[in-house]
C-alpha positions in Angstrom: -24.8 5.7 3.7 -24.3 2.2 5.4 -24.9 1.5 8.4 -22.2 0.9 11.5 -23.2 -2.8 11.1 -21.8 -2.7 7.7 -18.6 -1.7 8.4 -15.6 -3.8 7.1 -12.4 -3.9 6.9 -10.9 -1.7 3.7 -14.2 0.2 3.5 -13.5 3.8 2.9 -16.1 6.5 4.9 -16.5 10.2 5.1 -16.2 11.6 8.5 -16.2 15.5 8.6 -15.0 16.0 5.3 -12.1 13.6 5.4 -12.0 10.2 4.0 -11.3 7.2 6.6 -10.2 3.8 5.8 -11.2 0.9 8.4 -8.5 -0.9 9.2 -10.4 -2.9 12.3 -13.8 -3.9 12.8 -15.2 -5.4 16.1 -19.2 -6.0 16.9 -19.3 -5.4 21.0 -22.1 -6.1 22.8 -21.7 -5.5 26.7 -23.4 -7.1 29.4 -25.8 -3.9 29.7 -26.8 -0.9 27.3 -27.0 -1.5 23.8 -24.1 -2.8 21.1 -21.5 -0.8 19.6 -19.2 -1.3 16.3 -15.7 -0.5 17.8 -13.4 0.4 14.8 -9.8 1.6 14.0 -9.5 4.0 11.5 -7.1 5.5 9.3 -6.8 8.7 7.6 -6.1 8.6 4.2 -4.9 12.4 4.0 -2.4 12.2 7.2 -2.0 8.6 7.5 -2.6 8.9 11.5 -4.7 6.4 12.6 -8.1 6.6 15.3 -10.3 4.5 17.5 -13.6 5.4 16.8 -17.0 3.9 18.0 -20.5 3.7 16.4 -23.8 2.4 17.2 -25.1 -0.1 14.9 -28.0 1.6 13.4 -25.8 5.1 12.4 -25.6 6.3 9.0 -22.3 7.0 7.7 -21.4 8.1 4.7 -19.2 6.3 2.0 -16.2 8.1 0.3 -16.8 8.3 -3.3 -13.7 6.3 -4.5 -12.5 6.5 -8.2 -9.6 4.9 -9.4 -7.2 5.5 -12.5 -4.2 3.9 -14.0 -1.4 6.3 -14.1 2.0 5.3 -14.8 5.2 6.5 -12.9 7.5 8.8 -14.7 10.5 10.2 -12.4 11.3 11.0 -9.0 12.1 14.3 -8.5 13.5 14.2 -4.9 10.9 13.6 -2.7 8.0 14.0 -5.3 6.9 11.3 -7.6 5.5 12.2 -10.9 2.3 10.5 -12.2 0.5 10.3 -16.0 -3.0 9.1 -15.9 -3.1 7.1 -19.0 -6.3 8.2 -20.5 -6.1 11.7 -20.0 -2.0 12.4 -19.7 -2.7 14.4 -16.9 0.4 14.5 -14.6 0.2 14.5 -10.5 3.0 14.6 -8.2 3.0 12.7 -4.6 5.4 13.0 -2.1 7.1 9.9 -0.4 4.7 10.1 2.7 1.6 10.0 0.2 3.2 6.7 -1.2 3.6 5.2 1.8 5.1 1.6 1.5 4.8 1.8 -2.1 8.0 3.6 -2.9 9.9 0.4 -2.7 8.2 -1.0 -5.4 7.3 1.2 -8.1 9.9 2.1 -11.0 10.1 4.2 -14.0 7.7 3.4 -16.2 5.4 0.9 -14.3 1.4 1.0 -14.3 -0.2 1.5 -10.8 -3.5 2.3 -9.7 -4.2 5.6 -7.7 -7.5 5.8 -6.0 -9.2 9.3 -6.0 -11.7 11.6 -3.7 -13.1 13.9 -5.9 -9.1 15.2 -7.1 -7.6 14.5 -4.6 -5.4 11.3 -4.5 -6.2 9.1 -1.4 -4.4 5.5 -1.7 -1.7 3.9 -4.4 -2.8 0.5 -5.0 0.1 -1.8 -5.7 -0.4 -5.2 -7.3 0.1 -8.4 -5.1 3.3 -9.0 -7.2 6.2 -7.0 -9.0 9.5 -7.7 -10.2 12.4 -5.7 -9.8 16.0 -6.3 -11.0 18.7 -6.8 -8.1 21.3 -4.5 -8.5 23.7 -5.3 -5.4 24.3 -8.4 -4.2 27.4 -10.3 -2.7 28.0 -13.9 -4.2 26.5 -16.5 -2.5 29.1 -19.0 -1.2 28.3 -22.9 -1.9 27.7 -24.6 1.2 27.2 -21.1 3.4 23.9 -22.2 5.2 24.8 -20.9 8.4 22.7 -17.8 7.4 19.6 -19.8 6.6 20.1 -20.1 3.0 19.7 -16.5 2.3 21.8 -13.0 1.7 20.7 -9.2 1.4 20.3 -7.5 -2.0 19.4 -4.4 -2.8 16.6 -3.9 -5.6 16.7 -1.2 -8.3 14.2 0.9 -6.0 16.7 1.1 -3.2 14.7 -1.5 -1.2 16.7 -4.3 0.4 15.4 -7.7 0.8 16.5 -11.4 1.8 17.1 -13.5 -1.2 18.6 -17.1 -2.2 22.2 -17.9 -2.5 21.9 -18.6 -6.4 20.6 -15.0 -7.1 23.1 -12.6 -8.7 23.4 -9.1 -9.6 21.6 -8.2 -13.0 18.4 -11.0 -12.6 14.9 -10.1 -11.7 13.1 -11.3 -8.9 9.5 -11.4 -8.1 8.5 -9.6 -4.4 5.2 -9.9 -3.0 4.3 -6.3 -2.0 2.0 -7.1 1.1 5.2 -8.3 3.1 8.3 -7.5 1.0 9.3 -10.7 0.7 11.3 -12.5 -2.3 8.8 -14.9 -3.9 10.6 -16.5 -7.3 12.9 -15.6 -9.5 11.6 -13.9 -12.6 
């Protein structure tokens, strides 16, 4: 249990049997009355967000989260199949459960998945991933009208802007937080 004052972005709490992640936190003291803590919470089961206000002294249950290392095996239409690297148990997640991670996981890659009990609640990506460029137009020397970048399709299907010197078959490092090109791998 933690108090409303101890909530911070990223904290995972349990409300009415559902796991929520604190996205935003603001301590508010109106001119009259007692202080309150305003939060924006993300339901980790459905992905929806809600605004919720707590009293600073209110006790809130922390969600018990376990992080497991999983290997991405393969994709079958909308299902992504993973295997726990320690128990070899397999789970399947749909694209809505993966969220933005679908653009950065490739077959054989190891990622961490957070569980509440036996329910997967969040995919934790590394900050940077290296992905192969599968399609891009050749860069034309001296063409800087487009800012010196061009679109490139990665092996996961994600399209990002890369410098003109990147060619098909190159491996590039991508920041998973922003989706931006970082450097050639």
